[in-house]
N, C-alpha and C positions, 0 to 999 in steps of 0.2 A: 596604471588604472585608467581605462578609456571608456568603460561602460558607464553611461550617464547615471543610471540608477544606483550603481555601486558607489560612484563618486558622491552622489547626493546623500546616501546613508552615512558614508564616512565623514563628510563635512559636518552634517548635523550631529554626529557623535562627538566631534571635536569642539563644536561651538556651543552646544547646549550644556547647561549646568547639570551635573550629576544630581540624582534625587536628594541626597543628603544636603547638598549645597542649596538646592531649591527650597528645602524645608527651612534651612537656616536663614535664607534671604527673606522668606515670608515673615519669619519671627522678628528679624531685625526691622523690617518695614513697619510691622505692627507696633513695635516698641518706640520707634522714632516718631510715628504719627501720634501715639499716646503722649509722649513727652512734649512734642510740639504743641499739641492741643491744650495741654495743661498750662504751658507757658503763655499761650494766647489768652486763656481764660483768666489767669492771674492778673493780666493787664486790663481786664474788663473790656475787651473789644468784641464786637459782634463779627468775629472772623473765624476762620477755620484753617486747619492744616490738611493738605491733600497730597496724594501721590500722583505724580505726572510722569511723562516720558516713557521710555521703552519698558521699564519694569511694570508700570501700570497697564501698559498695552499688551504685555506678554510677548514682546518681539525682541527681547534683549539677547545678547551674546554672553559668553563667559566673561567674568570680571565686570559685571554691570555697574554702572553708576546709579545711585538711588537719588532721585530728584524729589525733594519735599518742598512744596510751595506753601507759603504762609499768606493767606488772603486777608487783606485788611479792608475796612470800609473806604469808599471813595472819598469821604470827607477828610480823611487823614492827610496831613501835609506830606509832601514828598520827602522832606528832610527827616520827618518823624518816621516815615516808612523805612527809610534806609537805616536809621539808627536802631529801630526796633528789630528789624530783620537780623542785623549783626548781633544785637544783644541776645536775642533768643537762640541764635545759632551757637553763640559762645557758651551758653548755659548747657546746651545739648551735647556739643562736642568741644570741650574746653581747650583741647590742644589743636584745634583747627585754625584757620586763618581766613582773612578777607580776600576775595577775588573780585575783579571788576569787569563789568560789561557795561550796559547802559546805566546801571546803578550797582552798588556793591552787594555781594551775597557771601554767605559763609560756606567754606569748603573744609572737609576733614575726613578722617577715616573712623568708622564705627564698626567694631568687631570684624575687621578685615574688608569692609566694603567702603568704596569711595562714596561720599555723600555731599550733595549740594543742598543748602537750605536757602531758598530764594523768596524774598518778599515780593508781593504783587498786590494789585487792587482786585477786590471782588466785584466783578461786573456781570451784567446779565446778557450782554451782547458784545461781540468783538468790536462793534462800532463805537463802544464806549471806552475803548482801551486808552489808558493814560501812559502806558509804557509798552515796549515791544513784548515783554514777557507776559503781559496780561492776557494775551490770546492763547498762550500755551495750554491752559486747561481745556480750552475749546478744541484744540488739536487732539488732545488725549481722548476727549469724549467722542469726537468724530470717528477716530480710528476704532475705538472700542465698540462703537455702535455699528460700524460697517464692515470691519474685517472679520471674516469667518475664522473659526477656530483652526481649521486646517491650513489657512493662509498664513498663519503666524510663522510656520516653518519656511514658507516661501519667502517671507520677509527676511528671515535669518539667512537663507541661502544667498539672497541678493546682497545683503549687508556684507556677508563674508566674501562674496565675489568682488564687490567694490573695494573692500578693504585690501584684498589680495593684489588688486591691480593699482592700488594707490590713489583711488578716487573717492574714498569714503570720508565724509566730514565736511561740514559747511564752514569751518573756521578759516580765517584768512590764510593760514599756513598751507592748507590743502586746496581750497576753492573747489570742493567736490560736492557730493550728494549727501544731504543730511539724513538722519534716521527717519525723520518725518517724511521726507521726499521719497525714500525707498518704500515706505508704507503706501504712499499715494500711488506710486508706480505699480505696486502689486494690486491695489484696488482698481487701477485703470486697466491693466492687462491680464489680471487673473492669477498668474503664477510665475515662477521664476523663469522657466524656459520660454513662455510666451512673452515675457518682458524682454528677454534677450533677442528674440526674433523680431520684435517691434523696434527695439533700439538699433539693431543691425541695419535697419532701413531708414533710420533718421537721416535727415539732410541738414542743410545749413539752418533753416528755420524750423524750430521745434516748438509747437504751441499746443499744450495739453490742458484739459479741464475735466472735472467730474460733475460739477453742479451748474454748468453753463459758462459761457464765455465771460471774461472780466475785462479789465483794462488792457491796453496795449503796452507791451514792454519791449525793449530792444536788447534784452539779455540773450546769450547763446541758447539757453533753454528756458522756456516759459511754461510753468505749471501753475495755473490759477489756484490759489489757496481756497479750498472749498468752504472754509469758515470766514474768509475775508477776500472778496473779489477784487479788492484794491491792492492785493499783495501777490507777488510772484514767489511761490514757495521754492523755486529753483534759482533765485537771484544770485546765489553764491557760486553757482557752477560756471567755471571758466570755459572758454573755447577749447583749451587744451584737454581738460578733464572730460568734456563732452566727447571730443574726438577719440580719446583713449577708451572711453566706455563703448563707443560704437565699434571700434576696431577689435577690442577684446571680446565683445559679443559675437562678432563675425567669426573670429578665430575659434572661440569655444564651441560654437555650433558646428564648425567644420571638424574639429578634433577635440572633444572634451578631455580635460585633464585636471587632476586635483591641484596642479601647480598654479592654476589661476587663483585658487583660494589660498594656498599656502606656498608662495614662491620660494625657491631656494635662495639662500643668502648669497649676495654677490661678494666674491673674495676680492679685497683690494689689491691692485697691482703693486708690485715692488717698484721702488724709486727708479732703479735702473731701467726697467721695462717702460715706465712712463717717459723717461728722458729719451729713450730710443724711439718711441712712437711719435713724440713731439718733433724730433729731428727728421723722421721719415715724412711727416706731414708737410714740412717746409713752411710752416706758418709761425706766427709769433704770439706767445701767450703772455698776458700781463695779469697780475693779481694785485688787487687793491684791498688792504685789510685795515681794520681799525676796531677798537674795543666795542663790544656790543652795547647799544644804547639801553638805558634803563627804562623800558616801556613794555606794556603788555603785548603779547604776540599779535593780537588782532589789529594793533596799530603798527607794530614793527614790520610785519611782512608786506603790507601795502607800500610802506616807505621804502623797503628794500627793492620792490619791483619798480617803483618810480625812479629811484636812484640809479638802478641798472639801466633803465631807458635813457636817462640823462647821459650817463657815461658812454653808452653806445652811440647816442646822437652826436656827442662831442667828437667821437673817434670815427665818424662815418666815412671820412675821406681815406681812412686806413682800411676800409672795406672789412668791417667785422664779419666773421664767419659764424662764430658761436659765442654765446654769453650765458652766464648763469651766476647765481649767488648761493651762498651757504651760510647758515647761522649755526654757531656753536654756543656753548654755555658762556663763553667769555668774549668771543670775537665774531665779526661778520666779515665775509670775504666775497669779493666780486672777481670773477674770472672771465676774461675776454680774450678770444682768439681772433687775431687780425691777419689779413692776407699779406700785409706789408708793414714794415716799421718805419719807413721813410717816405715822405711825400715828394712828388715831382716838383720841379721849380715852376711848372706851368699848370694852371687849373682852369677848366672851362667853368665860368660862372654864369649860370642862366638867370635871366631876369624875368619880370612879370610880363604877361601879354601886353601888346601895345594899347589895348583898350582899357587897361587897368590904370587907375588914377596915379599909381606910384611909378609908372613906366618912365615918365619924364625925369623924375628924381633919380632913378636908377641910371639912366643914360648920362645925366649930368655928373653923377658921382664917379662913374668909371671912365669918363671920356679921356682923361689924361693919365689914368693909372693902369691902363690895359696894354698888354703886348700887342694885341690885335683887337680891333673893334672899339667900342661896342658896335654890333651889327644886328640886323633883324634876320632871324632864321627860324626854321621849323624845329620841332622836337622829335 
């Protein structure tokens, strides 16, 4: 399938909820909001329960998560906010469980839908935020106010495209594009194809905004949050995922294919084939494995990346060719490919420039321990 319009129709058919599921979703949302509001009122708080996220904005894909926010008065202590959020969540979804971000929230399944019940503070401006989630209702309202009805499917196409290429999601595991960011991109560029055309021409520095420029950031992609000019809505995007998005956009525009949205599953190689390929490469593979640490994913994956960098740095004299990590349910694995597995007896050890304050210490330290030198030379 190479006709762009045919691809578009087929993708939307696959990612949008069937009508009967749509009706069920709306019914479940109404029920959850009613239950949550009753629980808030029982506790005599001047707060409310609201729907946020992609379901509220009408930009969700199949199997959507329902995000219910419980807004409490600013005067409430943070510890009480955390406690009440979990308490109300447990009443609504008794078999759910607590999950943790900046503060705990309740997660569970209600009539087949994944649900997050999140406590936050009710504020009148993002400048008043007391936690990161406090600005989320403003994100929802901004998109609902500015996104045209026909653009909702454009967002769905962009989300499905990013999901297909492995760049959808702002969590630490992915380091990609959040749902909110995809909505901002459609608001910026107009539609799915126009977004790809613009992304295909992105370069090293990407600085975008809708409501005027904001602060300077050093992230690979900068999109000033229209409800908070002090925040980069694209801060989670890594250089790798930015580059992947650029390349995939270029390729899709050259030759559209539904495989960008729904890639074929990669068949794992057999052990014999892997061993043969390793032998043919003539390099050396080392695997470091240990039990998976007991920590949330948003903390685990940054630790994995830092640990891999440390391993590669330690082994730099062996000339690392490739390196990667893998996380399973029980273990973490680091795989490093080296050009060589033995070091030569002689190594050139370069010191600091002569004008550096440590140059004398370097010369003094290595004066008697070097095969040749120390000497002054160019690099």
